[in-house]
C-alpha positions as CSV (number, residue, x, y, z in Angstrom):
1,X,37.9,-87.0,-9.2
2,X,38.7,-87.2,-12.7
3,X,41.9,-89.3,-13.4
4,X,43.2,-86.1,-15.0
5,X,42.4,-84.1,-11.8
6,X,43.9,-86.4,-9.4
7,X,47.3,-86.2,-11.2
8,X,48.2,-83.1,-11.3
9,X,46.8,-82.9,-7.8
10,X,49.2,-85.2,-6.8
11,X,52.0,-83.2,-8.9
12,X,51.2,-80.3,-6.9
13,X,51.1,-81.5,-3.8
14,X,54.9,-82.8,-4.7
15,X,55.5,-79.6,-5.9
16,X,54.4,-77.4,-2.9
17,X,56.8,-79.9,-0.6
18,X,60.1,-79.3,-2.7
19,X,59.1,-75.3,-2.5
20,X,58.8,-76.2,1.3
21,X,62.1,-78.3,1.7
22,X,64.2,-74.8,0.2
23,X,64.5,-76.4,-3.7
24,X,68.3,-74.8,-4.8
25,X,67.6,-71.8,-6.6
26,X,68.0,-72.1,-10.8
27,X,71.3,-69.8,-11.9
28,X,71.4,-69.1,-15.5
29,X,73.3,-66.2,-17.5
30,X,72.9,-64.2,-21.1
31,X,75.0,-64.6,-23.7
32,X,75.4,-68.5,-23.7
33,X,78.6,-67.6,-21.7
34,X,77.3,-70.0,-18.8
35,X,76.4,-73.3,-18.6
36,X,72.8,-73.3,-17.0
37,X,71.2,-70.9,-19.5
38,X,71.7,-72.8,-22.5
39,X,68.7,-75.1,-21.3
40,X,66.7,-72.4,-21.3
41,X,67.2,-70.1,-24.3
42,X,63.5,-68.4,-23.7
43,X,64.9,-66.3,-20.6
44,X,68.6,-65.8,-22.4
45,X,69.0,-61.9,-22.1
46,X,71.5,-61.5,-25.2
47,X,71.6,-57.1,-25.2
48,X,70.3,-54.9,-23.3
49,X,70.2,-50.8,-25.1
50,X,69.6,-47.7,-23.1
51,X,69.7,-44.1,-24.7
52,X,67.7,-40.8,-25.0
53,X,65.4,-41.3,-27.8
54,X,66.9,-40.0,-31.4
55,X,63.8,-40.5,-33.7
56,X,63.1,-36.9,-34.5
57,X,60.6,-35.2,-32.0
58,X,61.0,-38.0,-29.6
59,X,63.9,-36.1,-28.1
60,X,62.3,-36.2,-24.6
61,X,62.3,-39.8,-24.0
62,X,64.3,-43.0,-23.0
63,X,64.9,-46.2,-25.4
64,X,65.0,-48.9,-23.5
65,X,65.3,-52.7,-25.2
66,X,66.3,-55.6,-23.6
67,X,66.7,-58.6,-26.4
68,X,66.0,-61.8,-25.7
69,X,66.8,-65.5,-26.9
70,X,69.6,-65.6,-29.2
71,X,70.6,-67.0,-32.5
72,X,67.2,-67.2,-34.0
73,X,67.6,-68.7,-37.8
74,X,65.2,-67.0,-39.7
75,X,63.6,-70.2,-41.0
76,X,63.8,-72.2,-37.8
77,X,60.0,-73.0,-38.2
78,X,57.3,-74.3,-37.5
79,X,57.3,-73.1,-33.9
80,X,59.6,-70.1,-34.2
81,X,60.3,-67.8,-30.9
82,X,57.3,-67.3,-29.0
83,X,58.7,-66.3,-25.0
84,X,57.9,-68.1,-21.9
85,X,54.8,-67.9,-20.5
86,X,55.8,-69.2,-17.0
87,X,58.6,-66.5,-16.9
88,X,58.4,-62.9,-15.7
89,X,60.9,-60.4,-17.9
90,X,62.1,-57.1,-16.5
91,X,64.1,-54.3,-16.9
92,X,64.8,-52.0,-13.9
93,X,65.9,-48.3,-13.1
94,X,68.3,-47.1,-10.4
95,X,67.8,-43.4,-9.8
96,X,70.0,-42.4,-7.0
97,X,72.7,-44.5,-7.2
98,X,71.8,-47.4,-4.4
99,X,72.3,-50.2,-7.2
100,X,68.5,-51.5,-6.3
101,X,65.9,-51.1,-8.2
102,X,63.7,-47.5,-7.7
103,X,61.4,-48.4,-11.0
104,X,60.5,-51.6,-12.7
105,X,59.0,-52.6,-15.4
106,X,57.4,-56.0,-15.7
107,X,56.3,-58.2,-18.9
108,X,54.3,-61.5,-18.8
109,X,53.6,-63.1,-21.8
110,X,50.9,-65.8,-22.8
111,X,50.3,-67.7,-25.8
112,X,46.9,-68.6,-26.7
113,X,45.8,-71.8,-29.4
114,X,42.2,-69.7,-30.5
115,X,39.5,-71.6,-31.8
116,X,39.0,-73.1,-28.4
117,X,42.6,-74.4,-27.8
118,X,42.8,-76.0,-31.3
119,X,45.1,-73.6,-33.0
120,X,44.1,-73.3,-36.6
121,X,41.9,-76.6,-38.5
122,X,41.4,-78.0,-42.0
123,X,38.9,-80.6,-42.5
124,X,39.9,-83.8,-43.6
125,X,37.9,-86.6,-44.7
126,X,34.9,-85.4,-42.7
127,X,36.7,-84.7,-39.2
128,X,37.7,-80.9,-38.5
129,X,42.0,-81.6,-37.1
130,X,44.4,-78.9,-35.7
131,X,46.8,-78.6,-38.3
132,X,50.6,-78.6,-36.8
133,X,51.6,-75.1,-38.3
134,X,51.1,-71.6,-36.0
135,X,49.2,-70.3,-39.5
136,X,47.0,-71.7,-42.3
137,X,47.1,-68.9,-44.6
138,X,48.2,-65.1,-45.2
139,X,48.6,-63.4,-42.0
140,X,47.6,-59.8,-42.0
141,X,47.2,-58.5,-38.6
142,X,46.7,-59.7,-34.8
143,X,43.5,-60.9,-35.2
144,X,43.4,-62.3,-38.5
145,X,41.5,-65.5,-38.5
146,X,44.4,-67.8,-40.4
147,X,46.3,-67.0,-37.4
148,X,45.9,-70.2,-34.9
149,X,48.5,-69.5,-32.2
150,X,48.2,-65.8,-30.8
151,X,50.5,-64.0,-27.8
152,X,50.2,-61.7,-25.9
153,X,51.7,-59.5,-23.0
154,X,50.9,-57.3,-20.2
155,X,53.3,-54.6,-18.8
156,X,53.2,-53.6,-15.2
157,X,55.0,-50.9,-13.6
158,X,56.8,-51.5,-10.2
159,X,57.8,-48.4,-8.0
160,X,60.5,-49.5,-4.9
161,X,61.5,-53.4,-4.7
162,X,60.8,-55.7,-7.6
163,X,58.9,-58.5,-5.7
164,X,57.1,-56.1,-2.4
165,X,57.0,-52.3,-4.0
166,X,53.7,-50.6,-5.4
167,X,52.6,-52.6,-8.7
168,X,50.0,-50.9,-11.8
169,X,49.0,-51.6,-15.1
170,X,50.2,-50.2,-18.3
171,X,47.5,-49.5,-20.1
172,X,46.3,-48.8,-23.5
173,X,45.6,-45.3,-23.9
174,X,42.5,-44.4,-21.9
175,X,42.9,-46.9,-19.3
176,X,41.0,-49.4,-21.8
177,X,43.2,-52.6,-22.1
178,X,46.2,-54.1,-20.3
179,X,46.9,-56.8,-22.9
180,X,48.9,-56.0,-26.2
181,X,49.1,-58.3,-29.1
182,X,53.0,-59.5,-30.0
183,X,53.3,-60.2,-33.6
184,X,53.9,-63.2,-35.4
185,X,57.9,-63.9,-36.5
186,X,59.1,-63.3,-40.0
187,X,57.9,-66.9,-41.2
188,X,58.5,-65.7,-44.9
189,X,57.1,-63.3,-47.6
190,X,54.3,-65.7,-48.5
191,X,52.6,-65.6,-45.2
192,X,53.7,-62.0,-44.3
193,X,54.3,-60.7,-47.6
194,X,54.9,-56.9,-45.8
195,X,56.4,-57.7,-42.7
196,X,57.8,-53.8,-41.9
197,X,53.9,-52.8,-42.3
198,X,52.7,-55.7,-40.1
199,X,55.2,-55.6,-37.5
200,X,54.5,-51.6,-36.8
201,X,51.0,-52.1,-36.6
202,X,52.0,-53.7,-33.1
203,X,53.7,-50.4,-31.8
204,X,51.2,-49.1,-29.2
205,X,51.1,-46.1,-27.2
206,X,51.0,-46.9,-23.9
207,X,49.8,-45.0,-20.3
208,X,52.3,-45.7,-18.0
209,X,50.9,-44.6,-13.9
210,X,52.7,-41.7,-12.9
211,X,53.8,-40.2,-16.2
212,X,52.0,-37.3,-17.7
213,X,52.9,-38.3,-21.2
214,X,52.1,-41.5,-23.0
215,X,55.3,-43.8,-24.0
216,X,55.4,-46.5,-26.6
217,X,55.4,-50.2,-26.3
218,X,56.7,-53.0,-28.6
219,X,57.6,-56.6,-27.9
220,X,58.7,-58.9,-31.7
221,X,61.2,-60.2,-33.1
222,X,64.2,-58.4,-34.9
223,X,67.3,-58.4,-37.3
224,X,70.0,-58.5,-35.2
225,X,72.5,-55.6,-34.2
226,X,75.0,-57.0,-32.2
227,X,78.2,-57.1,-34.4
228,X,80.8,-59.4,-33.2
229,X,83.0,-61.9,-35.0
230,X,81.3,-64.6,-32.7
231,X,83.5,-68.2,-33.6
232,X,86.9,-66.8,-34.7
233,X,86.9,-64.8,-31.3
234,X,86.4,-67.6,-28.9
235,X,88.8,-69.7,-30.9
236,X,91.8,-67.8,-29.5
237,X,91.2,-64.3,-30.9
238,X,91.9,-66.3,-34.5
239,X,92.8,-63.1,-36.3
240,X,95.3,-60.1,-35.7
241,X,92.7,-57.6,-33.2
242,X,94.0,-54.6,-34.8
243,X,92.5,-52.3,-37.2
244,X,94.6,-53.0,-40.5
245,X,93.3,-50.2,-42.4
246,X,94.3,-46.3,-41.3
247,X,90.5,-45.6,-40.3
248,X,87.9,-48.1,-40.2
249,X,86.4,-49.2,-43.6
250,X,89.5,-47.2,-45.2
251,X,90.7,-50.0,-47.5
252,X,94.3,-48.5,-48.0
253,X,96.2,-51.4,-45.9
254,X,98.0,-48.2,-44.3
255,X,97.1,-50.0,-40.6
256,X,98.5,-52.5,-38.7
257,X,100.4,-55.3,-40.4
258,X,98.4,-57.7,-41.0
259,X,95.5,-56.5,-38.8
260,X,91.9,-57.2,-39.4
261,X,89.8,-54.7,-41.7
262,X,86.2,-53.8,-41.1
263,X,84.0,-56.5,-43.4
264,X,80.5,-57.4,-42.7
265,X,82.1,-61.1,-43.9
266,X,83.8,-61.0,-40.4
267,X,80.0,-60.6,-38.9
268,X,78.6,-64.1,-37.6
269,X,74.9,-62.0,-36.5
270,X,74.5,-58.9,-38.2
271,X,73.0,-60.4,-41.2
272,X,72.2,-63.6,-40.7
273,X,69.9,-63.8,-37.4
274,X,67.2,-62.4,-35.6
275,X,66.2,-61.8,-32.1
276,X,63.2,-61.2,-29.7
277,X,62.8,-57.7,-28.4
278,X,61.2,-56.5,-25.9
279,X,61.4,-52.5,-26.1
280,X,60.0,-49.2,-24.3
281,X,59.6,-45.9,-24.3
282,X,59.6,-43.8,-21.3
283,X,59.4,-40.1,-20.6
284,X,62.9,-39.0,-19.6
285,X,61.0,-37.1,-16.6
286,X,59.4,-40.6,-15.4
287,X,62.3,-41.8,-14.5
288,X,64.7,-39.4,-13.0
289,X,63.2,-39.3,-9.8
290,X,65.1,-37.1,-7.2
291,X,68.6,-38.0,-8.3
292,X,71.2,-36.0,-10.4
293,X,69.5,-37.0,-13.6
294,X,71.7,-40.0,-14.2
295,X,69.9,-43.4,-14.3
296,X,71.2,-46.8,-13.8
297,X,69.3,-50.2,-15.6
298,X,69.5,-53.7,-16.1
299,X,67.3,-56.5,-17.5
300,X,66.4,-59.8,-15.9
301,X,64.6,-62.8,-16.6
302,X,63.3,-64.7,-13.8
303,X,61.4,-68.5,-13.6
304,X,59.6,-69.8,-10.7
305,X,61.8,-71.6,-8.3
306,X,60.4,-75.2,-8.8
307,X,59.2,-76.7,-11.7
308,X,57.6,-80.6,-12.0
309,X,57.0,-82.1,-15.7
310,X,53.7,-83.3,-16.6
311,X,54.0,-86.7,-17.9
312,X,50.8,-86.1,-19.8
313,X,51.2,-82.3,-20.9
314,X,48.9,-80.1,-22.4
315,X,49.4,-76.9,-24.4
316,X,48.8,-74.7,-21.7
317,X,49.9,-76.8,-18.7
318,X,52.9,-78.5,-19.6
319,X,54.8,-78.3,-16.2
320,X,53.6,-77.3,-12.5
321,X,55.2,-74.7,-11.1
322,X,55.4,-73.3,-8.2
323,X,57.4,-71.3,-5.1
324,X,59.0,-67.6,-5.6
325,X,60.2,-66.3,-9.0
326,X,64.1,-66.7,-8.7
327,X,66.3,-64.5,-11.4
328,X,68.0,-67.0,-14.2
329,X,69.3,-64.1,-16.5
330,X,70.6,-60.5,-16.4
331,X,72.3,-58.2,-18.4
332,X,73.6,-54.5,-18.7
333,X,76.7,-54.0,-20.1
334,X,77.5,-56.0,-23.4
335,X,80.7,-58.7,-22.7
336,X,81.2,-58.4,-19.0
337,X,79.9,-62.0,-18.6
338,X,81.6,-63.3,-21.6
339,X,84.7,-61.7,-20.9
340,X,85.5,-60.5,-17.6
341,X,83.7,-62.6,-14.4
342,X,85.4,-66.2,-14.6
343,X,83.9,-69.1,-15.5
344,X,83.0,-70.6,-11.8
345,X,81.4,-67.5,-11.1
346,X,79.2,-66.9,-14.2
347,X,75.6,-68.6,-13.4
348,X,76.2,-66.9,-10.0
349,X,76.8,-63.3,-11.5
350,X,73.6,-63.8,-13.3
351,X,71.5,-64.8,-10.3
352,X,72.6,-62.2,-8.0
353,X,71.4,-58.4,-7.5
354,X,73.6,-55.7,-8.2
355,X,73.8,-55.2,-4.6
356,X,76.1,-58.0,-4.3
357,X,78.3,-57.1,-6.9
358,X,81.2,-56.0,-4.6
359,X,82.0,-60.0,-4.0
360,X,83.4,-59.9,-7.9
361,X,84.7,-57.2,-7.7
362,X,88.0,-58.5,-8.1
363,X,87.1,-59.6,-12.0
364,X,87.2,-56.0,-12.9
365,X,89.5,-54.4,-10.5
366,X,92.1,-57.2,-12.4
367,X,90.8,-58.5,-15.3
368,X,92.2,-61.5,-16.8
369,X,91.1,-60.9,-20.1
370,X,94.1,-58.2,-21.1
371,X,96.2,-61.0,-19.8
372,X,94.7,-63.7,-21.9
373,X,95.5,-60.7,-25.6
374,X,99.0,-60.3,-23.9
375,X,99.7,-64.4,-23.6
376,X,98.6,-64.6,-27.7
377,X,99.7,-61.5,-28.8
378,X,103.0,-59.7,-27.3
379,X,105.4,-62.0,-29.3
380,X,104.0,-61.5,-32.7
381,X,103.2,-57.7,-32.0
382,X,106.9,-57.1,-30.8
383,X,108.2,-59.8,-33.9
384,X,106.1,-57.5,-36.3
385,X,107.1,-54.1,-34.7
386,X,110.4,-55.1,-34.0
387,X,109.8,-53.6,-30.2
388,X,110.3,-55.5,-26.6
389,X,106.7,-54.6,-25.2
390,X,107.2,-56.2,-22.1
391,X,103.6,-56.6,-21.3
392,X,100.8,-55.7,-23.8
393,X,98.3,-55.6,-20.7
394,X,97.8,-52.3,-18.4
395,X,99.4,-52.5,-15.2
396,X,97.4,-49.9,-13.2
397,X,96.2,-52.1,-10.4
398,X,93.0,-51.7,-8.9
399,X,91.8,-51.1,-12.4
400,X,89.7,-47.9,-11.6
401,X,89.4,-47.1,-15.5
402,X,87.6,-50.5,-15.4
403,X,85.5,-49.4,-12.5
404,X,84.5,-46.2,-13.4
405,X,83.6,-47.7,-16.8
406,X,81.4,-50.8,-15.6
407,X,80.9,-50.6,-11.8
408,X,80.8,-46.5,-10.8
409,X,80.2,-44.5,-13.6
410,X,83.1,-42.0,-14.9
411,X,83.1,-38.8,-13.0
412,X,81.5,-35.9,-14.8
413,X,79.8,-38.1,-17.5
414,X,77.7,-40.4,-15.8
415,X,78.4,-41.0,-12.7
416,X,75.4,-40.8,-10.1
417,X,74.6,-38.7,-7.2
418,X,75.6,-41.9,-4.5
419,X,78.3,-44.0,-5.7
420,X,77.9,-47.5,-5.0
421,X,80.0,-49.8,-7.2
422,X,77.4,-52.0,-9.2
423,X,77.4,-53.6,-12.7
424,X,74.7,-51.4,-13.8
425,X,74.5,-49.5,-17.3
426,X,74.6,-45.7,-16.8
427,X,73.1,-42.8,-18.6
428,X,73.4,-39.3,-17.9
429,X,69.5,-37.7,-19.4
430,X,70.8,-34.4,-19.4
431,X,72.9,-35.2,-22.4
432,X,71.0,-34.6,-25.6
433,X,70.6,-37.2,-28.1
434,X,73.2,-37.1,-30.9
435,X,70.9,-37.2,-34.5
436,X,71.3,-40.8,-36.0
437,X,73.4,-39.5,-39.1
438,X,76.0,-38.1,-37.2
439,X,76.7,-40.7,-34.2
440,X,79.9,-42.5,-33.8
441,X,79.9,-45.7,-33.3
442,X,82.6,-45.6,-30.8
443,X,80.5,-43.4,-28.4
444,X,82.7,-41.6,-26.1
445,X,86.2,-42.0,-26.9
446,X,84.7,-40.9,-30.8
447,X,83.9,-38.1,-29.1
448,X,80.3,-38.8,-29.1
449,X,78.9,-38.2,-25.3
450,X,75.4,-39.5,-26.2
451,X,77.0,-43.0,-26.7
452,X,78.2,-46.1,-24.8
453,X,79.4,-46.2,-22.2
454,X,76.8,-43.2,-21.1
455,X,74.0,-45.5,-22.3
456,X,74.4,-47.7,-25.5
457,X,72.6,-47.2,-28.3
458,X,72.1,-50.3,-31.4
459,X,74.6,-48.3,-33.7
460,X,77.4,-48.1,-30.8
461,X,79.9,-50.8,-31.5
462,X,80.6,-52.1,-28.4
463,X,83.0,-54.7,-29.0
464,X,85.5,-52.6,-30.2
465,X,84.8,-49.9,-27.4
466,X,85.2,-52.7,-25.2
467,X,88.3,-54.3,-26.7
468,X,89.7,-50.5,-26.3
469,X,89.0,-49.9,-22.8
470,X,90.0,-53.3,-21.5
471,X,93.3,-52.6,-23.5
472,X,93.6,-49.2,-21.4
473,X,92.0,-46.2,-23.7
474,X,91.0,-44.4,-21.0
475,X,94.2,-44.0,-19.8
476,X,94.6,-41.9,-22.4
477,X,93.1,-38.1,-23.1
478,X,89.4,-38.9,-24.7
479,X,87.9,-36.3,-27.1
480,X,84.8,-34.8,-25.0
481,X,83.5,-31.7,-27.2
482,X,86.4,-32.0,-29.6
483,X,88.8,-31.7,-26.3
484,X,91.6,-34.1,-25.5
485,X,91.0,-34.6,-21.8
486,X,92.6,-36.8,-19.6
487,X,89.9,-38.4,-17.3
488,X,92.7,-38.8,-14.6
489,X,92.0,-42.4,-13.7
490,X,95.2,-43.5,-15.0
491,X,98.3,-42.7,-16.9
492,X,99.2,-43.4,-20.4
493,X,102.8,-45.3,-19.2
494,X,100.2,-47.8,-17.3
495,X,98.8,-49.2,-21.2
496,X,101.8,-49.8,-23.4
497,X,99.3,-50.0,-26.2
498,X,95.9,-48.1,-24.7
499,X,96.2,-45.9,-28.1
500,X,95.7,-48.9,-30.6
501,X,92.9,-49.1,-33.0
502,X,92.0,-52.8,-31.4
503,X,88.8,-54.3,-33.2
504,X,87.2,-57.8,-34.1
505,X,86.1,-56.2,-38.0
506,X,83.0,-57.1,-37.5
507,X,81.5,-52.9,-38.2
508,X,78.1,-51.3,-37.0
509,X,76.9,-47.7,-37.1
510,X,73.5,-46.2,-36.7
511,X,72.8,-45.5,-40.2
512,X,72.3,-49.0,-40.9
513,X,69.5,-49.1,-38.3
514,X,66.2,-47.7,-38.2
515,X,65.8,-43.9,-37.1
516,X,62.4,-44.7,-35.4
517,X,61.2,-46.5,-32.6
518,X,62.1,-49.6,-32.2
519,X,65.1,-48.9,-34.2
520,X,66.4,-52.4,-34.7
521,X,65.7,-53.4,-38.2
522,X,63.0,-55.8,-39.6
523,X,63.9,-59.3,-39.2
524,X,65.0,-61.3,-41.9
525,X,62.3,-63.5,-43.3
526,X,62.2,-67.5,-42.9
527,X,61.9,-67.1,-46.7
528,X,62.4,-64.4,-49.0
529,X,60.6,-65.8,-52.3
């Protein structure tokens, strides 16, 4: 037997032994908020969007976008940001309210070195050798001969349990192809002169089994759209998190004295970094099932349970993997694991399925983040206003307003036919999409029922919305169809500052983003010359 084959056989044998003994599951999370995920950025989910498509003429569809691999510096080559071929990336849909997936869309990626496994090559002194870069010349399409490494993916739809249900491939029109190409990241303007046109060529019409109408798929690098004052927020909220103007962007300083005002300079992500988006547009009728038209959704990434690192790795086989897939990343609502789940359980939360969320419900019914804000700002707020507020944090326990937002859906808005507490995003598909030009950045509390927390669109300022909801905004009447409506989840007396305009000062709005699938903007180039 060839030594390499013997070596791999030994590794595979050892691996099977580990699996048989029951290797401990790998735990990880999203948004870099738990320890384990920092080791595996390729499977770190950063944002999940689920909304009725508002691209003109596509209103009969729901768009699902799962972002992975955070904090991508535009010029961070030479390998850039391929996805993990050992992983499976999934978006799950619960359409009856039992918190278990009824439909799963599953992506699997392959990275291929072309030219017989050599990638791009060049002749040097009579020898032809692989180069160190992914491309050797200008790239204009997926099959460009100057592109040495090609990334592709397949999509399956699974009905029923994600591991034991009925699995079918999603294909290109006519059922001719199951493999779809992914564009090279935005290396720079010399390598890809018109990246927007180049990337748009990878938007693929797809036939989804069981759907009468074709959908669309895209996977590729996009500009980050999650607006957040990241560094200062984690530095004990090193700003006054109340709007300093009379209205966002007014520039009049007539809001809270010393409060932060809206400015792109407060944003650490938008305009500075990229992310990788997995996007799928699906007909509404294919998602709703027999429920009441409200769907729940979340994204996960999973890795093989056991991995052995090969001391003689190759491009295609750097490790030997075995065992069942173990979930290592999970995300639906933004900021839940950052600001709600306690530090000891962050990895556990992201390894768990929504059906097990009752074990961590205390973090929602008795949240710690409002108490942190109270400890940091009660004294300064009282000193500034001349008040004597005993506690800035809401006092309605259990926090039924947060339970409705994160765990059950809000009655009459996006509660499912069966109500089972679970941290999943819920979208009422019967609510028509709001055109981009008239979307409120504050979603439901901005009198725009098609926005967060009824699903989530790229232009929803979820940081500001979450801050306000956490501090008791839903204890006060909210505008619904221009009528101030009390939701009955708690009372104004329970939230002394619930009607304050909390903000991190990092703005985002739909008009800053595209009005067409995949909605997020063209990624920032590694070099702009």
